[in-house]
KEKE-3310 file (N, C-alpha, C; in steps of 0.2 Angstrom, whole numbers, plus 5000, padded with zeros to 4 digits):
npx = (5025:5019:5023:5013:5011:5004:5003:4999:4995:4994:4994:4989:4990:4993:5007:5013:5023:5022:5017:5028:5038:5032:5033:5047:5050:5043:5049:5062:5059:5054:5066:5073:5066:5066:5080:5081:5076:5062:5046:5036:5020:5012:5001:4994:4986:4978:4973:4968:4959:4949:4943:4930:4922:4927:4923:4909:4907:4911:4900:4889:4891:4892:4902:4907:4910:4923:4931:4929:4936:4949:4951:4950:4961:4971:4969:4972:4985:5002:5011:5013:5016:5015:5012:5011:5007:5012:5001:4998:5008:5006:4999:4989:4972:4964:4972:4971:4957:4955:4962:4955:4944:4948:4946:4947:4957:4964:4978:4985:5000:5006:5019:5025:5030:5033:5031:5034:5030:5035:5036:5047:5062:5059:5048:5051:5049:5037:5036:5039:5032:5018:5015:5021:5016:5002:5002:5007:4997:4987:4993:5002:5018:5030:5043:5060:5066:5060:5054:5057:5054:5059:5055:5068:5075:5073:5081:5093:5099:5110:5114:5119:5127:5131:5121:5111:5107:5092:5090:5098:5092:5079:5084:5088:5077:5069:5076:5074:5060:5059:5066:5057:5046:5050:5053:5041:5023:5014:5013:5022:5033:5028:5020:5006:4990:4982:4966:4952:4938:4922:4925:4938:4947:4959:4957:4952:4962:4961:4954:4955:4967:4976:4987:4982:4985:4987:4992:5004:5011:5011:5019:5031:5034:5037)
npy = (5221:5217:5202:5191:5185:5174:5171:5159:5157:5147:5149:5149:5156:5172:5182:5172:5158:5152:5162:5171:5163:5163:5177:5178:5170:5176:5189:5185:5179:5191:5198:5190:5191:5204:5206:5200:5209:5211:5216:5213:5209:5206:5196:5191:5178:5175:5162:5160:5171:5168:5156:5153:5156:5147:5135:5137:5137:5124:5117:5123:5126:5138:5151:5164:5182:5187:5175:5170:5179:5176:5163:5166:5174:5165:5156:5164:5169:5171:5163:5153:5153:5142:5139:5130:5126:5111:5098:5084:5076:5081:5092:5106:5105:5116:5122:5111:5111:5124:5122:5111:5118:5124:5126:5113:5115:5125:5125:5120:5118:5128:5137:5132:5135:5126:5126:5123:5123:5118:5112:5104:5097:5084:5083:5087:5079:5081:5089:5082:5070:5074:5088:5090:5078:5082:5094:5090:5081:5090:5095:5105:5114:5110:5118:5112:5114:5113:5122:5120:5124:5122:5127:5130:5134:5147:5154:5151:5154:5152:5139:5122:5108:5102:5105:5115:5132:5141:5153:5150:5140:5146:5155:5147:5141:5152:5157:5147:5148:5161:5161:5153:5161:5173:5168:5163:5165:5162:5148:5133:5133:5123:5115:5105:5104:5089:5084:5084:5076:5078:5073:5075:5066:5059:5059:5044:5032:5028:5013:5006:5008:5001:4987:4970:4960:4946:4945:4952:4944:4932:4936:4937:4924:4918)
npz = (4945:4961:4970:4979:4996:5007:5024:5035:5051:5065:5078:5096:5107:5115:5118:5104:5100:5088:5080:5081:5075:5062:5059:5058:5048:5037:5037:5032:5020:5013:5012:5004:4992:4989:4987:4975:4967:4966:4973:4987:4993:5008:5017:5033:5039:5053:5062:5075:5077:5069:5073:5078:5067:5058:5064:5063:5049:5046:5050:5045:5032:5026:5024:5034:5031:5035:5036:5023:5015:5020:5015:5001:5000:5002:4991:4980:4982:4977:4984:4999:5016:5029:5046:5060:5077:5086:5090:5099:5092:5079:5066:5072:5077:5073:5063:5053:5051:5045:5033:5028:5023:5011:4993:4982:4972:4977:4981:4971:4963:4969:4977:4993:5010:5024:5042:5059:5077:5094:5111:5113:5105:5100:5093:5080:5068:5063:5052:5041:5042:5044:5039:5027:5019:5019:5012:5000:4996:4993:4981:4981:4979:4989:4997:4999:5011:5027:5042:5059:5075:5092:5109:5114:5103:5100:5108:5104:5091:5083:5083:5088:5094:5082:5074:5062:5066:5071:5064:5052:5047:5044:5035:5024:5020:5016:5006:4996:4994:4990:4978:4970:4970:4963:4951:4946:4944:4955:4952:4949:4934:4920:4928:4929:4936:4940:4935:4946:4954:4962:4975:4976:4971:4960:4942:4935:4926:4909:4906:4894:4889:4895:4897:4898:4913:4912:4898:4899:4908:4900:4890:4897:4900:4888)
capx = (5019:5022:5021:5009:5013:5000:5006:4994:4998:4989:4995:4983:4991:4996:5010:5013:5029:5020:5017:5035:5041:5029:5035:5054:5051:5041:5054:5067:5056:5054:5073:5075:5062:5069:5087:5080:5073:5055:5042:5031:5014:5011:4995:4994:4979:4979:4968:4965:4954:4944:4941:4923:4920:4929:4918:4902:4907:4911:4893:4883:4893:4891:4908:4906:4914:4931:4934:4929:4941:4955:4951:4951:4968:4976:4968:4975:4992:5008:5015:5010:5020:5010:5015:5006:5010:5012:4997:4998:5012:5004:4997:4983:4965:4962:4975:4968:4950:4955:4965:4949:4939:4950:4944:4951:4962:4967:4985:4988:5006:5008:5025:5023:5035:5030:5035:5030:5033:5033:5040:5053:5064:5057:5042:5053:5047:5030:5036:5039:5027:5012:5014:5023:5011:4996:5002:5008:4990:4984:4996:5006:5025:5033:5051:5064:5068:5055:5057:5054:5057:5057:5056:5075:5078:5072:5087:5100:5098:5117:5115:5123:5128:5132:5115:5110:5103:5085:5091:5101:5086:5075:5087:5088:5070:5066:5079:5071:5054:5060:5068:5051:5042:5053:5053:5034:5018:5009:5013:5029:5032:5027:5016:4999:4987:4977:4959:4949:4931:4919:4927:4945:4951:4962:4953:4954:4966:4957:4956:4956:4974:4980:4988:4980:4991:4988:4996:5010:5013:5012:5025:5037:5035:5039)
capy = (5220:5214:5196:5191:5180:5174:5168:5156:5156:5144:5149:5150:5161:5179:5181:5165:5156:5151:5169:5173:5160:5165:5183:5178:5167:5181:5194:5182:5179:5198:5200:5187:5193:5211:5205:5198:5215:5211:5218:5207:5210:5200:5196:5186:5175:5173:5158:5161:5176:5165:5150:5153:5156:5141:5130:5139:5135:5117:5114:5126:5127:5145:5155:5172:5186:5187:5168:5169:5183:5173:5158:5169:5176:5159:5154:5169:5170:5168:5158:5152:5151:5139:5138:5127:5122:5104:5095:5077:5074:5083:5099:5107:5104:5123:5122:5107:5113:5129:5119:5107:5123:5127:5123:5107:5117:5131:5125:5116:5121:5134:5136:5133:5134:5123:5127:5121:5125:5114:5113:5100:5095:5077:5084:5090:5075:5083:5092:5077:5065:5077:5094:5089:5074:5086:5099:5086:5079:5096:5096:5111:5113:5112:5119:5106:5115:5115:5125:5118:5128:5121:5133:5132:5136:5154:5157:5148:5155:5151:5132:5119:5100:5100:5106:5122:5136:5143:5158:5147:5136:5150:5159:5143:5140:5158:5157:5142:5150:5167:5159:5151:5167:5177:5164:5161:5169:5158:5141:5131:5132:5116:5110:5105:5100:5084:5085:5081:5075:5081:5071:5077:5060:5060:5055:5037:5031:5025:5006:5003:5009:4996:4980:4965:4957:4940:4946:4954:4938:4928:4939:4936:4917:4915)
capz = (4949:4967:4972:4985:5000:5012:5030:5039:5058:5069:5086:5100:5113:5114:5112:5102:5097:5081:5076:5081:5069:5056:5057:5057:5041:5033:5036:5028:5013:5010:5011:4998:4986:4988:4985:4968:4963:4966:4979:4990:4997:5013:5021:5038:5041:5060:5063:5081:5077:5065:5076:5078:5060:5055:5066:5060:5042:5045:5052:5041:5025:5024:5027:5036:5027:5036:5034:5015:5013:5021:5010:4995:5000:5001:4984:4975:4983:4973:4988:5006:5022:5034:5052:5065:5083:5086:5095:5098:5087:5072:5066:5076:5074:5070:5057:5049:5050:5040:5027:5025:5020:5005:4987:4980:4968:4979:4982:4966:4960:4973:4982:5000:5015:5030:5048:5065:5084:5099:5117:5113:5098:5098:5088:5073:5062:5061:5046:5035:5043:5044:5035:5020:5015:5018:5006:4994:4994:4990:4975:4982:4978:4995:4996:5002:5018:5032:5048:5065:5081:5098:5113:5115:5097:5100:5111:5101:5083:5080:5082:5093:5094:5075:5070:5060:5071:5068:5059:5046:5044:5041:5029:5019:5017:5013:4999:4992:4993:4987:4971:4967:4970:4958:4944:4945:4946:4958:4951:4946:4927:4918:4932:4927:4941:4938:4936:4952:4954:4967:4981:4976:4968:4953:4937:4933:4920:4904:4906:4888:4887:4899:4894:4903:4917:4909:4892:4902:4911:4895:4887:4901:4900:4881)
cpx = (5022:5019:5017:5010:5007:5003:5000:4998:4992:4990:4989:4984:4993:5000:5011:5019:5028:5020:5024:5039:5039:5032:5043:5054:5049:5046:5060:5065:5056:5061:5075:5072:5065:5076:5087:5077:5066:5052:5038:5026:5013:5004:4995:4987:4980:4972:4964:4959:4948:4941:4934:4920:4921:4924:4911:4902:4907:4904:4888:4885:4893:4897:4906:4911:4922:4934:4934:4935:4948:4956:4953:4958:4973:4975:4972:4982:4997:5011:5012:5016:5015:5014:5010:5010:5008:5007:4996:5001:5010:5002:4991:4977:4962:4965:4972:4961:4950:4957:4959:4944:4941:4947:4949:4957:4966:4975:4989:4994:5008:5014:5023:5029:5031:5034:5030:5034:5031:5038:5047:5055:5062:5051:5044:5051:5040:5030:5036:5034:5019:5011:5015:5018:5004:4996:5004:5001:4987:4987:5000:5013:5028:5041:5054:5065:5062:5058:5054:5058:5054:5058:5063:5078:5078:5078:5093:5099:5105:5118:5120:5123:5128:5126:5114:5106:5097:5086:5094:5096:5081:5077:5087:5082:5067:5070:5076:5064:5054:5062:5062:5047:5044:5052:5046:5029:5012:5009:5020:5028:5032:5022:5009:4995:4982:4970:4956:4941:4928:4922:4935:4949:4953:4958:4956:4957:4961:4959:4958:4963:4979:4981:4986:4986:4992:4993:5003:5014:5015:5018:5032:5039:5037:5046)
cpy = (5216:5207:5196:5184:5180:5169:5165:5154:5153:5144:5151:5155:5168:5181:5174:5164:5155:5157:5172:5170:5162:5172:5183:5175:5172:5186:5191:5181:5186:5200:5197:5189:5200:5211:5203:5203:5215:5214:5212:5210:5205:5201:5190:5184:5172:5169:5158:5166:5173:5158:5149:5152:5150:5135:5131:5136:5128:5114:5117:5126:5134:5150:5162:5176:5186:5180:5168:5173:5180:5167:5160:5171:5171:5157:5158:5171:5167:5162:5158:5150:5148:5137:5136:5125:5115:5102:5088:5074:5076:5090:5100:5106:5110:5123:5118:5109:5119:5126:5115:5112:5125:5123:5118:5109:5123:5131:5122:5120:5127:5133:5137:5131:5132:5124:5125:5123:5120:5115:5109:5098:5088:5078:5086:5086:5077:5086:5087:5071:5068:5083:5093:5084:5078:5090:5095:5083:5084:5099:5103:5109:5115:5112:5114:5107:5117:5118:5123:5122:5125:5127:5135:5135:5144:5158:5155:5148:5152:5143:5129:5112:5098:5102:5114:5126:5138:5148:5155:5143:5140:5153:5154:5141:5146:5159:5153:5145:5157:5166:5157:5157:5172:5174:5162:5166:5165:5150:5139:5130:5125:5112:5111:5101:5095:5086:5081:5081:5078:5079:5072:5071:5062:5056:5049:5036:5027:5018:5003:5004:5005:4990:4975:4962:4950:4940:4948:4948:4933:4930:4937:4928:4914:4914)
cpz = (4955:4968:4978:4989:5006:5018:5034:5046:5062:5076:5089:5105:5111:5120:5110:5099:5090:5077:5076:5076:5063:5054:5055:5050:5036:5031:5031:5021:5009:5008:5004:4992:4984:4985:4977:4964:4962:4973:4981:4995:5002:5017:5026:5040:5048:5062:5070:5081:5073:5067:5076:5071:5056:5057:5063:5053:5041:5046:5047:5033:5022:5027:5028:5032:5028:5034:5026:5012:5014:5016:5003:4994:4999:4994:4979:4976:4978:4977:4995:5011:5027:5040:5057:5072:5083:5092:5094:5092:5079:5072:5070:5073:5070:5063:5051:5047:5044:5033:5024:5021:5013:4999:4985:4976:4971:4980:4977:4963:4963:4977:4989:5005:5021:5036:5054:5071:5089:5105:5117:5106:5096:5093:5081:5067:5060:5054:5040:5036:5043:5039:5028:5016:5014:5012:4999:4991:4990:4983:4975:4980:4985:4995:5001:5009:5022:5038:5054:5070:5087:5103:5114:5109:5097:5103:5109:5093:5080:5079:5087:5092:5086:5071:5068:5065:5067:5063:5052:5043:5040:5035:5023:5016:5014:5006:4994:4990:4988:4979:4967:4966:4964:4951:4942:4946:4949:4957:4948:4938:4925:4922:4930:4932:4938:4939:4942:4951:4960:4974:4981:4974:4961:4948:4936:4927:4915:4904:4900:4886:4891:4896:4900:4906:4914:4903:4894:4904:4906:4891:4890:4901:4893:4881)
residu = (MET:ALA:ARG:THR:LEU:VAL:VAL:ILE:SER:ALA:GLY:LEU:SER:VAL:PRO:SER:SER:THR:ARG:MET:LEU:ALA:ASP:ARG:VAL:THR:GLY:ALA:VAL:GLN:ARG:GLU:VAL:THR:ALA:ARG:GLY:GLU:SER:LEU:ASP:VAL:GLU:VAL:VAL:GLU:LEU:ARG:THR:LEU:ALA:ARG:GLU:ILE:ALA:ASP:HIS:LEU:VAL:SER:GLY:MET:PRO:PRO:SER:ALA:LEU:GLN:SER:ALA:LEU:SER:ALA:VAL:SER:SER:ALA:ASP:ALA:VAL:VAL:ALA:VAL:THR:PRO:VAL:PHE:THR:ALA:SER:TYR:SER:GLY:LEU:PHE:LYS:SER:PHE:ILE:ASP:LEU:LEU:ASP:ASN:ASP:ALA:MET:ALA:GLY:LYS:PRO:VAL:LEU:ILE:ALA:ALA:THR:ALA:GLY:THR:PRO:ARG:HIS:SER:LEU:VAL:LEU:ASP:HIS:ALA:LEU:ARG:PRO:LEU:PHE:SER:TYR:LEU:ARG:ALA:VAL:VAL:VAL:PRO:THR:GLY:VAL:PHE:ALA:ALA:THR:GLU:ASP:PHE:GLY:ASP:SER:GLY:GLY:ARG:ASP:GLY:HIS:ASP:GLY:LEU:ASP:ARG:ARG:VAL:ALA:ARG:ALA:ALA:SER:GLU:LEU:GLY:ALA:LEU:LEU:VAL:SER:THR:SER:GLY:SER:VAL:PRO:GLY:PHE:THR:ALA:PRO:ALA:VAL:ASP:GLU:VAL:GLY:LYS:VAL:ASP:ARG:ILE:ASN:GLU:GLU:SER:LEU:THR:PRO:PHE:GLU:GLN:LEU:LEU:GLY:ASN:GLN:LEU:ARG)
# end
């Protein structure tokens, strides 16, 4: 049975460097999965075409059919590639609005490869300062290597100044995601998502099982 990969692309222009990076990463993941003897079905969710439906859903609570199909695809995917342009040192508002519409458990235990594009390398920290915390909060399993591409990276795939080129970064991240895809069926083995309440908070620890601080302090002073 083929694994399923959903690619979220939040680029706004046509053509889009964000979509270009998404396609490059997707191709690399496909090669990795095929090399491991598995097949991969890919669905690309282009947020630009869903922008009005996303806004309608945010204010009405009623997702139009195309948007509901995209949200369901992400929830049921074995893995996700998420690519956003950088706006004001973070992910774009359109990208975040779509993520906000996912069910609380949609990403729990799901392997995710994060990637971002910007006009300058100065925004590369967006991967670890914005995208990785976002998906960690959603309890996704984010692969170690994120892929950032500035405009200049698309013309310098081989790398320079002691840094890996774009192609090498893409290949490393794709290898990590491919390994998880082949070894799992949508979630990492042994991962159990914690229960969440209606506002997405982790269930509180049973207070009766906790040792009072005064008792702990008393034991240290004896």
